[in-house]
C-alpha positions as CSV (number, residue, x, y, z in Angstrom):
1,M,33.7,-12.1,3.8
2,S,31.2,-12.5,2.0
3,V,27.1,-11.9,3.3
4,P,25.0,-13.0,1.1
5,L,20.9,-11.2,0.6
6,F,19.4,-14.8,0.8
7,A,20.8,-17.5,3.4
8,I,18.6,-20.1,1.9
9,R,20.6,-22.4,0.0
10,P,22.5,-24.4,2.9
11,V,19.7,-25.5,5.0
12,L,17.4,-26.2,1.7
13,E,20.3,-28.2,0.8
14,P,19.8,-31.1,2.7
15,L,16.4,-32.2,2.0
16,F,17.1,-32.6,-1.7
17,E,17.5,-35.8,-1.3
18,E,14.2,-36.6,0.6
19,V,12.0,-34.1,-1.6
20,A,13.4,-35.7,-5.0
21,V,12.3,-39.1,-3.0
22,R,8.7,-37.9,-2.2
23,Q,8.3,-36.4,-6.2
24,N,10.1,-39.3,-7.8
25,E,6.7,-41.7,-6.4
26,V,4.6,-39.0,-8.1
27,L,6.5,-39.6,-11.0
28,R,5.7,-43.2,-10.5
29,S,2.4,-42.8,-9.8
30,G,0.9,-40.8,-12.9
31,Q,-0.9,-38.9,-10.8
32,Y,-0.4,-35.2,-10.9
33,I,-3.1,-32.5,-10.7
34,L,-5.9,-33.0,-7.1
35,G,-3.9,-35.7,-5.7
36,P,-2.9,-37.2,-2.0
37,E,0.0,-35.2,-2.2
38,V,-2.1,-32.0,-2.5
39,E,-5.3,-33.3,-0.4
40,A,-2.1,-34.3,2.1
41,F,-0.9,-31.0,2.2
42,E,-4.2,-29.2,2.6
43,A,-4.4,-31.0,5.9
44,E,-1.0,-30.3,7.3
45,F,-1.1,-26.6,6.6
46,A,-4.5,-26.2,7.8
47,A,-2.9,-27.9,10.8
48,F,0.5,-26.1,11.4
49,L,-1.8,-22.8,11.2
50,G,-4.8,-23.8,12.7
51,V,-7.6,-23.1,10.2
52,R,-10.0,-25.9,9.1
53,H,-9.7,-25.4,5.1
54,C,-6.6,-24.8,2.4
55,V,-7.0,-25.2,-1.1
56,G,-4.1,-25.0,-2.9
57,V,-4.2,-23.2,-5.8
58,A,-1.4,-22.5,-9.1
59,N,0.2,-19.1,-7.3
60,G,-0.5,-16.7,-4.9
61,T,-1.6,-14.2,-7.3
62,D,-4.3,-16.9,-7.8
63,A,-4.7,-17.2,-5.0
64,L,-5.5,-13.6,-4.2
65,T,-8.3,-13.5,-6.8
66,I,-9.9,-16.8,-5.9
67,A,-10.2,-15.5,-2.1
68,L,-11.6,-12.0,-3.5
69,R,-14.3,-13.9,-5.7
70,A,-15.4,-16.6,-2.6
71,L,-15.8,-13.7,0.0
72,G,-18.1,-12.1,-2.3
73,V,-15.7,-9.9,-3.8
74,G,-16.5,-8.8,-7.2
75,P,-18.1,-5.3,-10.0
76,G,-19.0,-2.3,-8.3
77,D,-17.3,-3.3,-5.1
78,E,-13.8,-1.5,-3.6
79,V,-11.4,-3.2,-1.3
80,V,-8.5,-1.1,0.7
81,V,-4.6,-2.4,-0.2
82,P,-1.9,-0.9,1.5
83,A,-0.1,1.3,-1.4
84,L,3.1,-0.8,0.0
85,T,2.9,-4.1,-1.2
86,F,3.8,-6.3,-4.5
87,Y,1.9,-5.0,-7.2
88,A,-0.1,-8.6,-7.1
89,T,-2.3,-7.3,-4.2
90,A,-3.8,-4.5,-6.0
91,E,-3.7,-6.9,-9.6
92,A,-6.0,-9.3,-7.8
93,V,-8.2,-6.4,-7.0
94,V,-8.5,-5.8,-10.4
95,N,-8.6,-9.1,-12.3
96,A,-11.9,-9.9,-8.9
97,G,-13.4,-6.8,-10.8
98,A,-13.2,-5.6,-8.0
99,T,-11.5,-1.0,-7.7
100,P,-8.5,-1.2,-5.5
101,V,-8.8,2.2,-3.3
102,L,-4.7,2.8,-2.0
103,C,-4.1,3.4,1.7
104,D,-0.9,4.8,3.8
105,V,1.1,2.9,5.7
106,D,2.0,3.0,9.3
107,P,6.0,4.0,8.6
108,S,6.9,2.2,11.4
109,T,5.4,-1.4,10.7
110,F,5.0,-0.9,6.9
111,D,1.5,-2.2,7.5
112,M,-1.7,-0.9,6.7
113,T,-3.9,0.4,10.2
114,A,-7.1,1.0,11.1
115,A,-6.3,4.2,11.5
116,T,-4.9,4.4,6.9
117,A,-8.0,2.1,6.2
118,E,-10.6,3.7,7.8
119,P,-10.9,7.4,5.9
120,L,-11.6,5.3,2.4
121,I,-14.6,3.4,3.7
122,G,-17.4,4.5,1.7
123,P,-20.6,3.2,0.4
124,R,-19.3,0.8,-2.1
125,T,-16.3,-0.7,0.4
126,K,-16.8,-4.5,0.5
127,A,-13.1,-5.4,2.2
128,L,-10.3,-4.1,4.0
129,L,-7.1,-6.2,2.6
130,P,-4.0,-5.5,5.2
131,V,-0.6,-7.4,3.6
132,H,1.7,-8.3,6.3
133,L,4.7,-6.9,4.9
134,Y,8.1,-8.6,5.0
135,G,6.7,-10.9,7.3
136,N,5.6,-8.7,10.2
137,P,2.0,-9.1,10.7
138,A,-0.4,-6.1,10.5
139,P,-2.5,-5.1,12.7
140,M,-5.8,-7.5,12.6
141,G,-7.5,-7.2,16.3
142,E,-7.7,-3.2,15.0
143,L,-8.9,-4.3,11.4
144,R,-11.5,-6.7,12.4
145,E,-13.0,-4.8,14.9
146,L,-13.0,-1.9,12.0
147,A,-14.2,-4.5,9.2
148,S,-16.9,-5.5,11.7
149,A,-17.9,-2.0,12.6
150,H,-18.5,-1.7,9.3
151,G,-20.0,-5.0,7.9
152,L,-16.2,-6.0,5.6
153,R,-14.7,-8.6,4.9
154,L,-10.8,-8.9,6.1
155,L,-8.5,-11.2,4.3
156,E,-5.4,-11.2,4.9
157,D,-2.1,-11.2,2.0
158,A,0.1,-13.9,3.7
159,A,2.4,-13.9,1.1
160,Q,5.1,-13.3,2.7
161,A,4.2,-14.4,6.7
162,A,4.4,-18.2,6.7
163,G,5.7,-18.6,10.5
164,A,4.3,-15.7,11.4
165,K,2.2,-14.9,14.9
166,L,-0.1,-11.9,16.6
167,N,-1.1,-13.1,20.3
168,G,0.0,-16.5,19.7
169,R,-1.9,-17.1,16.7
170,M,-0.6,-18.0,13.5
171,A,-0.6,-15.3,10.6
172,G,-3.5,-16.7,8.0
173,A,-5.9,-17.7,10.5
174,L,-6.6,-13.9,11.7
175,G,-9.1,-12.8,8.8
176,D,-12.2,-14.1,7.2
177,A,-10.0,-16.0,5.1
178,A,-6.0,-16.0,4.2
179,T,-3.6,-16.1,0.4
180,F,-0.2,-18.0,1.0
181,S,2.6,-17.8,-1.6
182,F,4.9,-20.8,-2.1
183,F,7.7,-19.0,-4.4
184,P,11.0,-20.7,-4.6
185,S,11.7,-17.2,-2.5
186,K,9.8,-16.6,0.2
187,N,9.8,-18.7,4.3
188,L,7.9,-21.7,2.3
189,G,9.3,-21.8,-0.8
190,G,8.4,-24.9,-3.1
191,F,9.9,-25.7,-6.2
192,G,8.2,-23.5,-8.8
193,D,4.6,-21.7,-8.3
194,G,2.3,-21.8,-5.9
195,G,-0.2,-20.7,-3.6
196,A,-3.0,-21.4,-1.4
197,I,-6.1,-20.1,0.4
198,V,-6.6,-20.7,4.2
199,T,-9.8,-20.4,6.0
200,D,-12.6,-21.7,9.0
201,D,-15.0,-20.7,6.8
202,D,-16.8,-23.7,5.0
203,G,-18.4,-21.6,1.9
204,V,-15.3,-19.5,1.3
205,A,-13.7,-22.7,1.1
206,A,-16.2,-24.6,-1.2
207,T,-16.1,-21.6,-3.3
208,A,-12.3,-21.5,-3.8
209,R,-12.8,-25.6,-4.3
210,T,-15.1,-25.0,-7.2
211,L,-13.4,-21.8,-8.7
212,R,-10.3,-23.2,-8.9
213,F,-11.4,-26.0,-11.7
214,H,-13.3,-23.8,-14.2
215,G,-16.2,-23.3,-11.7
216,S,-17.1,-26.7,-11.0
217,E,-17.5,-29.1,-9.0
218,N,-17.3,-32.9,-10.7
219,K,-16.1,-31.8,-14.7
220,E,-19.5,-32.3,-16.3
221,L,-21.5,-28.6,-14.3
222,H,-20.6,-25.3,-14.3
223,T,-21.6,-23.5,-11.8
224,E,-18.9,-20.4,-12.1
225,V,-16.6,-18.8,-14.8
226,G,-13.7,-19.6,-12.7
227,Y,-9.9,-20.2,-13.3
228,N,-7.1,-23.4,-14.2
229,S,-5.8,-22.6,-11.2
230,R,-4.5,-25.8,-9.3
231,L,-1.8,-26.8,-6.9
232,D,-0.1,-29.9,-9.0
233,E,1.1,-32.7,-6.7
234,M,4.9,-32.2,-7.8
235,Q,4.6,-28.5,-5.5
236,A,2.9,-30.5,-3.2
237,A,4.9,-33.6,-2.0
238,G,8.1,-31.0,-1.8
239,L,6.2,-28.4,0.1
240,R,5.4,-31.8,2.6
241,V,9.3,-32.5,3.3
242,L,9.6,-28.5,4.2
243,L,7.1,-27.4,6.2
244,P,8.3,-29.4,9.0
245,H,11.0,-27.5,9.0
246,L,9.7,-24.1,8.9
247,A,9.0,-23.3,12.3
248,G,12.7,-24.0,13.6
249,W,13.8,-21.9,10.2
250,T,11.3,-19.1,11.9
251,E,13.6,-19.5,14.7
252,S,16.5,-18.9,13.0
253,R,15.5,-16.1,11.4
254,R,14.5,-14.2,14.5
255,R,17.7,-14.9,15.3
256,V,19.4,-13.2,13.1
257,A,17.2,-10.3,13.8
258,A,17.9,-10.3,17.0
259,A,21.8,-10.6,16.6
260,Y,21.3,-7.4,13.9
261,T,20.0,-5.6,17.0
262,E,22.9,-6.5,19.2
263,N,25.9,-5.7,16.6
264,G,24.7,-1.7,17.5
265,L,22.6,-2.0,14.1
266,G,20.4,0.6,15.7
267,G,23.3,3.4,16.3
268,A,23.3,3.6,12.5
269,V,20.1,2.7,11.3
270,G,16.2,2.4,11.8
271,L,15.7,-1.1,12.5
272,P,12.3,-3.0,11.3
273,V,9.3,-3.0,13.7
274,E,7.3,-5.4,14.7
275,T,3.5,-4.7,15.6
276,E,2.7,-5.6,19.3
277,G,2.2,-8.4,20.3
278,S,3.2,-10.0,17.0
279,E,6.6,-12.0,16.4
280,S,7.4,-11.4,12.4
281,C,8.3,-14.3,10.8
282,Y,11.2,-12.1,8.9
283,H,11.1,-13.1,5.3
284,L,12.7,-9.9,4.6
285,Y,15.2,-7.9,7.2
286,V,14.0,-4.2,6.0
287,V,16.0,-1.1,7.6
288,R,15.2,2.9,7.4
289,C,18.2,5.1,6.2
290,P,18.2,8.7,4.1
291,E,21.1,7.7,2.8
292,R,19.7,4.4,1.2
293,D,21.1,4.6,-2.5
294,R,24.8,5.4,-1.4
295,L,24.6,3.1,1.7
296,A,23.5,-0.1,-0.5
297,E,26.3,1.2,-3.4
298,R,28.8,0.5,-0.8
299,L,27.8,-2.3,0.8
300,A,27.6,-3.8,-2.9
301,A,31.3,-3.4,-3.2
302,V,32.1,-5.4,-0.1
303,G,30.1,-8.7,-0.7
304,V,27.6,-7.6,1.3
305,G,24.0,-8.1,-0.3
306,A,21.4,-5.5,-0.1
307,R,18.2,-4.7,-2.1
308,A,15.7,-1.9,-1.9
309,Y,12.2,-3.1,-2.3
310,Y,8.8,-1.3,-4.0
311,T,10.9,2.0,-4.5
312,I,7.5,2.7,-7.3
313,P,4.8,1.5,-4.6
314,L,1.3,1.4,-5.8
315,H,0.4,4.5,-6.6
316,R,3.0,5.0,-8.7
317,Q,2.5,2.3,-11.4
318,P,1.6,2.9,-14.5
319,A,-0.6,-0.3,-14.8
320,L,-3.1,1.8,-12.1
321,R,-3.4,5.1,-13.4
322,E,-6.6,4.6,-13.3
323,F,-7.1,4.2,-9.5
324,P,-5.3,7.2,-8.0
325,P,-4.6,8.1,-4.1
326,R,-7.5,9.8,-2.7
327,G,-5.4,11.8,-0.7
328,P,-1.2,11.8,0.6
329,L,0.2,8.6,1.2
330,P,3.4,10.1,3.6
331,G,4.4,6.6,5.0
332,V,4.0,5.1,2.0
333,D,6.1,7.7,0.1
334,S,8.8,7.6,3.1
335,A,9.7,3.6,2.9
336,A,9.8,4.0,-0.6
337,A,12.7,6.2,-0.5
338,E,14.2,5.0,2.5
339,S,14.2,1.4,2.9
340,L,16.7,-1.2,2.4
341,A,16.4,-5.1,2.9
342,L,19.4,-6.2,4.2
343,P,20.8,-10.1,4.6
344,M,18.9,-12.1,6.3
345,G,17.7,-16.1,6.4
346,P,18.0,-19.0,8.2
347,A,21.2,-20.1,7.1
348,L,22.8,-16.3,7.7
349,S,26.0,-16.9,11.1
350,D,26.2,-14.8,13.8
351,E,29.6,-13.9,12.4
352,Q,27.5,-13.3,8.8
353,V,25.4,-10.7,11.1
354,A,28.5,-9.2,12.6
355,E,30.2,-8.4,9.3
356,A,27.1,-6.9,8.1
357,S,27.0,-4.8,10.8
358,R,30.8,-3.6,10.8
359,A,30.2,-2.4,7.3
360,I,27.3,-0.9,7.9
361,R,28.6,1.7,10.7
362,E,31.4,1.8,8.7
363,V,29.8,3.0,5.6
364,L,27.9,5.5,7.9
365,A,30.9,6.3,9.5
366,V,28.9,5.5,12.7
367,N,31.5,3.6,15.5
């Protein structure tokens, strides 16, 4: 039995016709930039998250850069960033003119914590930028306390966390602002690039809207050097069709995660650990295994998808050599060496989960 790494397509295909109808309406309208579909999606996504504002932008990386600037981050500032994340998290800090300060992560949850971030806070620190890695929310309560104690802004990188919760609140509604990516592989993925900034802060939202449109509110007067970064009408139309299904897809992902446990996978590898009080949306289902590379190779041979992510963490990326870590990062290094993403998605069947679990136990000679 073949078990794909990403089991998403079967739940999307029944919606393609509706997406096509909605996007055809956009084509016929002739209004392709910042029209009614973007406005409606922004309102609907904000309501889904329980926040006041959503600002659609061209992609998740721009969302981070614009959000940082809207929060007042700029040249001379430092932003604490976990070293275990996609490169764009630190890239956006540099593009905003600030310095990324790379911190360690909890080796169980893969997330930044107050304990890993606090030693790096100094007189130039302006913000904390936790990442809800693999869909598991960072411990935002303790990070907010830390940020408040030092007068810092708190920005969530929620690119992988659409649909996740922490203590009953949605990821994206836990900091001063948050950013999302709608890259096609995400839990709420569009049909091309797209992103969003969400916040309860009226000023942050207004600044983000100005920055996404060349630093202008009216195309005539430009008050900032901004960006040409707008979520387009075609993407918004498609996302509006998918959004009502996100909660159900999240429940299905959590069912798959529970099925791995029920199939005894914990006896063979280290299972994902959710942050206390959280409900991960399992963008990826990432386990720990000292024999990661051998396991991945053997699984590929029997048709079970598996992939290692972030094997070259940020502190080892050549482009970030100007920002070396200020100490050892053992949690990041161990995760980079041992973590492996297994098949996950709302369309994964119980039989496929059982097959993947059986294959893993067989490779590792675990009954």
